[in-house]
VEXDREN-2710 file (C-alpha; in Angstrom, 1 decimal):
% VEXDREN-2710
k/r/px/py/pz
1/MET/-0.1/-22.1/-11.7
2/ARG/2.0/-24.6/-9.7
3/ILE/5.1/-22.6/-9.8
4/THR/3.1/-19.5/-8.9
5/ARG/1.9/-21.2/-5.9
6/TRP/5.3/-22.4/-4.8
7/SER/6.5/-18.8/-5.2
8/LEU/3.9/-17.5/-3.0
9/LEU/4.7/-20.0/-0.4
10/LEU/8.3/-19.1/-0.6
11/ILE/7.5/-15.3/-0.4
12/LEU/5.3/-16.0/2.7
13/ALA/8.1/-18.0/4.4
14/ILE/10.7/-15.3/3.9
15/LEU/8.4/-12.5/5.0
16/LEU/7.5/-14.3/8.2
17/VAL/11.2/-15.3/8.9
18/CYS/12.2/-11.5/8.3
19/GLY/9.3/-10.1/10.2
20/SER/9.9/-12.3/13.2
21/ASN/13.6/-11.5/13.1
22/ILE/13.4/-7.8/12.8
23/ASN/10.3/-7.0/14.8
24/TRP/9.5/-9.7/17.3
25/GLY/12.6/-10.3/19.4
26/LYS/14.0/-8.5/22.3
27/GLU/12.7/-4.9/22.5
28/HIS/12.7/-4.3/18.7
29/TRP/8.7/-4.3/18.7
30/ARG/8.8/-1.1/20.4
31/THR/9.9/0.9/17.5
32/VAL/7.4/-0.7/15.0
33/LEU/4.5/1.8/15.6
34/GLN/6.1/4.9/14.7
35/VAL/4.8/8.4/13.6
36/ASP/1.7/7.9/11.3
37/ALA/1.6/4.1/12.2
38/ARG/0.7/5.0/15.9
39/GLY/-2.2/7.1/14.6
40/TYR/-3.6/4.4/12.4
41/HIS/-3.3/1.8/15.1
42/ALA/-4.6/4.0/17.8
43/TYR/-8.3/3.8/16.8
44/LEU/-8.3/0.1/18.0
45/PRO/-7.3/0.5/21.6
46/ALA/-9.0/3.8/22.0
47/LEU/-12.4/3.0/20.5
48/LEU/-12.7/-0.7/21.1
49/LEU/-10.9/-1.0/24.7
50/ASP/-11.3/2.4/26.1
51/GLY/-14.5/3.7/24.3
52/ASP/-12.6/7.0/24.2
53/PRO/-12.9/8.9/20.9
54/HIS/-10.6/11.7/22.3
55/PHE/-7.5/9.5/22.9
56/SER/-7.1/10.6/26.3
57/SER/-4.5/7.9/27.2
58/PHE/-2.0/9.2/24.6
59/ASP/0.3/10.7/27.2
60/ALA/0.4/7.6/29.4
61/ILE/0.8/5.2/26.5
62/GLU/3.7/7.1/25.0
63/ARG/5.4/7.0/28.5
64/ILE/4.9/3.3/28.8
65/TYR/5.9/2.1/25.4
66/THR/8.2/4.8/24.0
67/ASP/11.7/4.8/25.5
68/ASP/13.2/7.2/22.9
69/PRO/11.8/10.8/22.7
70/ALA/12.5/10.8/19.0
71/TYR/9.6/8.3/18.4
72/VAL/7.2/10.5/20.4
73/TYR/4.5/11.7/17.8
74/ASP/1.1/13.3/18.5
75/TYR/-1.4/12.0/15.9
76/ARG/-4.1/14.0/17.3
77/ALA/-5.7/17.1/16.0
78/MET/-7.8/19.7/17.9
79/VAL/-11.3/20.4/16.8
80/ASP/-13.8/22.5/19.1
81/GLY/-11.5/22.0/22.0
82/VAL/-11.5/18.2/22.0
83/HIS/-8.7/15.9/20.4
84/ILE/-9.7/13.4/17.5
85/ASN/-7.4/11.3/15.4
86/LYS/-5.8/13.0/12.5
87/TYR/-5.9/10.0/10.3
88/PHE/-8.6/7.9/8.6
89/LEU/-9.6/4.7/10.2
90/GLY/-9.3/2.3/7.5
91/THR/-5.8/0.8/8.3
92/ALA/-7.3/0.2/11.8
93/LEU/-10.2/-1.7/10.3
94/VAL/-8.0/-4.0/8.1
95/GLN/-5.8/-4.7/11.3
96/LEU/-9.0/-5.6/13.4
97/PRO/-9.1/-9.3/13.0
98/LEU/-5.6/-9.9/14.2
99/PHE/-6.0/-7.2/16.8
100/LEU/-8.8/-9.2/18.3
101/ALA/-6.7/-12.3/18.2
102/ALA/-3.9/-10.6/19.9
103/HIS/-6.2/-9.2/22.6
104/GLY/-7.6/-12.6/23.4
105/TYR/-3.9/-13.9/23.7
106/ALA/-2.9/-11.0/26.0
107/LEU/-6.0/-11.8/28.2
108/MET/-4.9/-15.3/28.5
109/THR/-1.3/-14.5/29.3
110/GLU/0.5/-11.9/31.4
111/GLN/0.9/-9.6/28.5
112/PRO/-0.9/-6.1/29.1
113/ALA/-4.1/-6.2/27.5
114/ASP/-4.1/-2.6/26.6
115/GLY/-3.9/-2.6/22.8
116/TRP/-0.2/-1.6/22.7
117/SER/1.8/-4.3/24.2
118/LYS/4.0/-6.8/22.1
119/PRO/1.2/-9.2/21.1
120/TYR/-0.6/-6.3/19.3
121/VAL/2.6/-5.1/17.6
122/VAL/3.2/-8.7/16.3
123/ALA/-0.5/-8.8/15.1
124/VAL/0.3/-5.5/13.1
125/ASN/3.1/-7.2/11.4
126/LEU/1.1/-10.4/10.6
127/SER/-1.7/-8.0/9.2
128/ALA/0.8/-6.4/6.9
129/ILE/2.0/-9.8/5.7
130/ALA/-1.5/-11.0/5.3
131/SER/-2.2/-7.9/3.1
132/ILE/0.8/-8.3/0.7
133/MET/-0.1/-11.9/0.3
134/LEU/-3.6/-11.1/-0.7
135/GLY/-2.3/-8.5/-3.2
136/LEU/0.2/-10.9/-4.6
137/TRP/-2.4/-13.6/-4.9
138/CYS/-4.8/-11.3/-6.8
139/LEU/-1.8/-10.0/-9.1
140/ALA/-1.0/-13.6/-9.8
141/HIS/-4.5/-14.3/-11.0
142/LEU/-4.7/-10.8/-12.8
143/LEU/-1.5/-11.7/-14.8
144/ALA/-3.0/-15.1/-15.6
145/THR/-6.0/-13.5/-17.4
146/TYR/-3.5/-11.9/-19.8
147/GLY/-1.9/-15.2/-20.8
148/VAL/1.3/-14.7/-18.7
149/ARG/3.1/-17.9/-18.4
150/ASP/3.2/-19.5/-15.0
151/ILE/6.9/-19.2/-14.5
152/HIS/6.9/-15.5/-15.6
153/VAL/4.0/-14.8/-13.1
154/ALA/6.1/-16.4/-10.3
155/PHE/9.1/-14.3/-11.4
156/THR/7.0/-11.0/-11.4
157/LEU/5.7/-11.7/-7.9
158/ILE/9.2/-12.3/-6.5
159/CYS/10.6/-9.2/-8.1
160/PHE/7.9/-6.9/-6.8
161/ALA/7.7/-8.4/-3.4
162/PHE/11.6/-8.1/-2.9
163/GLY/12.6/-5.5/-5.5
164/THR/10.3/-2.6/-4.5
165/ASN/9.8/-0.7/-1.2
166/LEU/6.6/-2.9/-0.7
167/PHE/9.0/-5.1/1.2
168/TYR/10.1/-2.3/3.4
169/TYR/6.5/-1.4/4.1
170/THR/5.6/-4.9/5.0
171/ILE/8.6/-5.7/7.3
172/VAL/10.3/-2.5/8.4
173/ALA/7.3/-0.3/8.6
174/PRO/4.3/-2.7/8.7
175/GLY/2.2/-0.2/10.6
176/MET/1.9/2.3/7.6
177/SER/-1.0/2.2/5.4
178/HIS/0.6/1.4/2.2
179/VAL/0.9/-2.5/2.1
180/TYR/-2.8/-2.7/3.1
181/SER/-3.6/-0.3/0.3
182/PHE/-1.6/-2.3/-2.1
183/GLY/-3.4/-5.5/-1.2
184/LEU/-6.8/-3.9/-1.6
185/CYS/-6.0/-1.9/-4.8
186/THR/-4.7/-5.0/-6.4
187/ALA/-7.7/-6.9/-5.4
188/PHE/-9.7/-4.2/-7.0
189/LEU/-7.9/-4.4/-10.2
190/TYR/-8.3/-8.2/-10.3
191/LEU/-12.0/-7.9/-9.8
192/GLY/-12.1/-5.2/-12.3
193/ARG/-10.4/-7.4/-14.9
194/ARG/-13.0/-10.3/-14.1
195/SER/-15.9/-7.8/-14.6
196/ALA/-14.2/-7.0/-17.9
197/LEU/-13.9/-10.5/-19.1
198/ALA/-17.3/-11.8/-17.7
199/PRO/-19.5/-9.1/-16.2
200/ARG/-21.3/-10.3/-13.2
201/GLY/-23.4/-8.3/-10.7
202/ARG/-21.5/-9.8/-7.8
203/HIS/-18.2/-8.4/-9.2
204/LEU/-19.7/-5.0/-9.0
205/LEU/-20.8/-5.4/-5.6
206/MET/-17.3/-6.5/-4.4
207/LEU/-15.8/-3.6/-6.3
208/GLY/-18.0/-1.2/-4.4
209/ALA/-17.1/-2.6/-1.0
210/ILE/-13.4/-2.8/-1.8
211/LEU/-13.5/0.7/-3.1
212/GLY/-14.9/2.0/0.2
213/LEU/-12.4/0.3/2.2
214/ILE/-9.7/1.7/0.0
215/MET/-11.0/5.2/0.4
216/LEU/-11.4/4.6/4.0
217/ILE/-7.6/3.9/4.3
218/ARG/-6.6/6.8/2.2
219/PRO/-9.1/8.8/0.3
220/VAL/-6.9/9.8/-2.5
221/ASN/-6.6/6.2/-3.3
222/GLY/-10.0/6.4/-4.8
223/LEU/-8.2/7.2/-8.0
224/ILE/-7.8/3.6/-8.6
225/VAL/-11.2/3.7/-10.1
226/LEU/-9.7/5.5/-13.1
227/ALA/-7.5/2.6/-13.7
228/LEU/-10.3/0.4/-14.7
229/PRO/-10.2/1.4/-18.5
230/ILE/-6.7/-0.3/-18.5
231/LEU/-8.3/-3.5/-17.9
232/TYR/-11.1/-3.1/-20.5
233/GLU/-9.1/-3.6/-23.7
234/ASP/-11.8/-2.8/-26.1
235/LYS/-15.0/-1.0/-26.3
236/ASP/-17.2/-4.1/-26.4
237/ARG/-16.2/-5.2/-23.0
238/PHE/-16.8/-1.8/-21.6
239/MET/-20.4/-1.9/-23.3
240/ALA/-21.1/-5.2/-21.8
241/LEU/-20.5/-4.0/-18.2
242/ARG/-22.5/-0.9/-18.9
243/SER/-25.5/-3.0/-20.2
244/ILE/-25.5/-4.7/-16.8
245/VAL/-25.6/-1.4/-14.9
246/ARG/-28.5/-0.4/-17.3
247/THR/-30.5/-3.6/-17.0
248/GLU/-29.7/-4.2/-13.3
249/PRO/-29.7/-0.7/-11.6
250/ALA/-30.2/-2.3/-8.1
251/ILE/-26.7/-3.9/-8.6
252/ALA/-25.2/-0.4/-9.3
253/PHE/-27.1/1.1/-6.5
254/GLY/-25.8/-1.7/-4.2
255/ALA/-22.2/-1.2/-5.3
256/THR/-22.5/2.6/-4.6
257/LEU/-24.2/1.9/-1.3
258/LEU/-21.5/-0.4/-0.1
259/THR/-19.0/2.2/-1.0
260/VAL/-20.8/4.9/0.9
261/LEU/-21.6/2.7/4.0
262/LEU/-17.8/1.8/4.5
263/LEU/-16.8/5.5/4.1
264/SER/-19.7/6.5/6.7
265/LEU/-17.5/4.8/9.4
266/GLN/-15.2/7.7/9.2
267/PHE/-18.0/10.3/9.5
268/LEU/-19.7/8.5/12.3
269/TYR/-16.5/8.7/14.3
270/TYR/-16.2/12.4/13.6
271/HIS/-19.9/12.8/14.9
272/TRP/-19.1/10.6/17.9
273/ALA/-16.1/12.6/18.9
274/THR/-17.1/16.3/18.0
275/GLY/-20.8/16.3/17.0
276/HIS/-19.8/17.2/13.4
277/TRP/-20.3/14.8/10.5
278/ILE/-17.5/16.2/8.2
279/ILE/-14.0/17.4/9.5
280/TYR/-10.8/18.2/7.9
281/SER/-8.1/17.1/10.3
282/TYR/-5.1/18.1/8.3
283/GLY/-5.3/21.8/9.2
284/GLU/-3.3/23.9/6.7
285/GLU/-2.0/20.8/4.9
286/GLY/-3.3/20.2/1.5
287/PHE/-2.9/20.0/-2.2
288/ASN/-1.2/22.8/-4.3
289/TRP/-2.8/22.1/-7.6
290/SER/-0.9/24.8/-9.4
291/ASP/2.6/23.7/-8.1
292/PRO/3.1/19.9/-8.6
293/HIS/6.5/18.4/-8.3
294/MET/6.0/15.8/-10.8
295/LEU/9.8/15.5/-11.8
296/ASP/10.9/15.6/-8.1
297/LEU/8.4/12.7/-7.3
298/LEU/9.8/10.6/-10.0
299/TRP/13.4/11.4/-10.5
300/SER/14.8/13.4/-7.5
301/TYR/17.5/12.0/-5.2
302/ARG/15.3/12.9/-2.3
303/LYS/12.4/10.4/-3.0
304/GLY/12.4/9.7/-6.7
305/LEU/10.2/6.7/-7.6
306/PHE/12.5/5.6/-10.5
307/VAL/15.7/6.4/-8.3
308/TYR/14.7/4.3/-5.4
309/THR/12.6/1.8/-7.1
310/PRO/14.0/1.4/-10.5
311/ILE/12.4/-1.9/-11.3
312/THR/9.2/0.3/-11.9
313/LEU/11.1/2.2/-14.6
314/LEU/12.1/-1.3/-16.1
315/ALA/8.5/-2.2/-16.0
316/CYS/7.4/0.8/-18.2
317/ALA/9.4/-1.1/-21.2
318/GLY/6.6/-3.6/-21.0
319/LEU/4.2/-0.9/-22.2
320/VAL/5.2/-2.0/-25.6
321/GLY/3.7/-5.4/-25.1
322/LEU/0.5/-3.8/-23.7
323/TRP/0.4/-1.4/-26.7
324/GLN/0.7/-4.4/-29.1
325/ARG/-2.2/-6.1/-27.3
326/SER/-4.5/-3.0/-26.9
327/ARG/-3.5/0.5/-27.8
328/ARG/-6.5/1.5/-25.7
329/ALA/-5.2/-0.1/-22.6
330/ALA/-1.6/1.2/-23.2
331/MET/-2.8/4.8/-23.5
332/SER/-5.2/4.4/-20.6
333/TRP/-2.1/3.2/-18.6
334/LEU/0.0/6.2/-19.6
335/LEU/-2.9/8.8/-18.8
336/PHE/-3.7/7.2/-15.4
337/PHE/0.0/7.3/-14.6
338/ILE/0.3/10.9/-15.5
339/LEU/-2.7/11.9/-13.7
340/LEU/-1.7/9.9/-10.6
341/THR/1.8/11.6/-10.6
342/TYR/0.2/15.0/-10.9
343/VAL/-2.2/14.4/-8.0
344/LEU/0.4/12.8/-5.6
345/SER/3.1/15.4/-6.4
346/SER/0.6/18.3/-5.7
347/TRP/0.5/17.5/-2.0
348/TRP/2.2/20.2/0.0
349/ASN/4.7/17.8/1.4
350/TRP/5.5/16.0/-2.1
351/TRP/8.2/13.8/-0.5
352/TYR/5.7/12.6/2.2
353/GLY/8.0/13.0/5.2
354/GLY/9.8/10.1/6.5
355/SER/9.8/7.2/4.1
356/PHE/11.9/4.9/2.0
357/GLY/11.5/6.1/-1.6
358/SER/8.3/7.3/-2.9
359/ARG/5.9/5.5/-0.6
360/VAL/2.7/6.7/-2.1
361/PHE/3.2/4.7/-5.2
362/VAL/3.4/1.4/-3.2
363/GLU/-0.5/0.9/-3.5
364/TYR/-0.2/1.1/-7.3
365/LEU/2.6/-1.5/-7.8
366/GLY/0.2/-3.9/-9.3
367/LEU/-0.2/-1.6/-12.2
368/PHE/3.5/-1.7/-12.8
369/ALA/3.7/-5.4/-12.5
370/LEU/1.4/-5.8/-15.4
371/PRO/3.5/-4.4/-18.3
372/PHE/6.6/-6.0/-16.5
373/ALA/5.1/-9.4/-16.8
374/LEU/3.9/-8.7/-20.3
375/ALA/7.4/-7.9/-21.3
376/LEU/8.6/-11.2/-20.0
377/THR/6.0/-13.0/-22.0
378/CYS/6.2/-10.9/-25.2
379/ALA/9.8/-10.0/-25.7
380/PRO/12.2/-11.9/-27.9
381/LYS/14.4/-14.5/-26.0
382/LYS/17.6/-12.4/-25.9
383/TRP/15.7/-9.4/-24.5
384/ARG/13.9/-11.5/-22.0
385/LYS/17.3/-12.8/-20.7
386/ALA/18.5/-9.2/-20.4
387/LEU/15.2/-8.3/-18.6
388/VAL/15.7/-11.3/-16.2
389/VAL/19.3/-10.4/-15.4
390/CYS/18.5/-6.7/-14.8
391/SER/15.5/-7.6/-12.6
392/ILE/17.6/-9.9/-10.4
393/THR/20.3/-7.2/-10.1
394/LEU/17.6/-4.7/-9.2
395/VAL/16.2/-7.0/-6.5
396/VAL/19.6/-7.3/-4.9
397/VAL/20.0/-3.5/-5.0
398/CYS/16.7/-2.9/-3.4
399/GLN/17.6/-5.2/-0.6
400/ILE/20.8/-3.5/0.2
401/ARG/19.0/-0.2/0.2
402/THR/16.4/-1.6/2.4
403/TYR/19.0/-2.6/4.9
404/GLN/20.6/0.8/4.6
405/ALA/17.3/2.5/5.1
406/ARG/16.7/0.5/8.2
407/TYR/19.8/1.9/9.8
408/TYR/19.4/5.4/8.5
409/ARG/22.3/5.2/6.1
410/ILE/19.6/6.3/3.6
411/HIS/18.0/9.2/5.4
412/TRP/14.2/9.1/5.9
413/SER/13.8/12.7/4.6
414/ASP/16.8/14.7/3.6
415/MET/18.6/12.6/0.8
416/ASN/20.3/14.6/-1.8
417/LYS/22.7/13.8/-4.7
418/GLU/25.8/13.9/-2.7
419/LEU/24.5/11.7/0.2
420/TYR/22.8/9.2/-2.3
421/TRP/26.1/8.6/-4.1
422/GLU/28.2/8.5/-1.0
423/GLU/26.2/5.8/0.4
424/PHE/25.4/3.9/-2.9
425/LEU/25.5/0.2/-2.2
426/ARG/28.0/0.9/0.7
427/ILE/26.9/-2.0/2.7
428/ASP/30.3/-2.3/4.2
429/ARG/29.5/0.5/6.5
430/LEU/26.7/-1.6/8.2
431/VAL/28.7/-4.8/8.4
END
């Protein structure tokens, strides 16, 4: 996988250059932790540095580090007269290693060691880059198990790193949870594939731990478990895994225990802050199961997946190759995609507020990369050339749109048909 290794190094270099250019210079770092991202990150300074589960320093922090009222966002919820963090703490847990490194740096320099100054924000950006690189590395090895050629693996990694909103959520909005979920969900898929090819007890234990962390970031992402049948191309492989569970029940118990232990961190926090083990911190927000917006989530000018990330639609053409390889896997992919779309589009705010495109699909981009890579491998030569040309074009289009989204030419919430076509590729308005 020599070409793949070089492509990973190239992607890493580009991400570091872009991240440092966009987020680290002058006062740009002050706008990195916005809205939800502030809530995700707030666990670290509040719990580790202040020992305060009620986030009492919220107002002071906002005054110091927010110079624009538009960026002020209260990420707290009120429960029994005390404040708690509205969001789950999994994102903060993933950011923890580099947060500690940033804290050490701040203590040794003149930077404020309060968890919010520039070193900590740079650490968030580096954590996002580490997460995407983990996901891409796992994706490369996942595709290799399907016999995808080295050069096609490398091309797929580049297309999905720069031709989707994964790039936006790594560089422009690195504090959001999606890139961390992408890294872990793709790792989960890779380990699931390894357990399909050669079942091992340690694979199940690792799957259990990763699943717990995935759900600690965003509970709904536990749906990734239902993607496992895609990786088990025939009944025999599934039966081999089931036999391990039957003959070594301690392994299955251990995997389940790891998932529960990681999830319990959230409940421990709730109990510390309020005395209650289980809390629903989203108030009246929830799922409207009888009123899903599936077509809107996929096709609308507001946030449609296929409108703002068309390379995912191109990837669907690769289901033909997956079908030829395993009808069971192809049908499992379609069923999972339909179920996923139904669940995600049933959230009361189906467009998920401020975002670039349909951000809730970012964590599952590895599943789109699989048929995309198989299309490159299996398609006739003339169709492969067309696919490559289309993909390169879509990467360029995505980067232009990312640039537009950074400067709000693509509105973060209120896009419609008229605005979409008025701004379509109008990079001249930003030059």
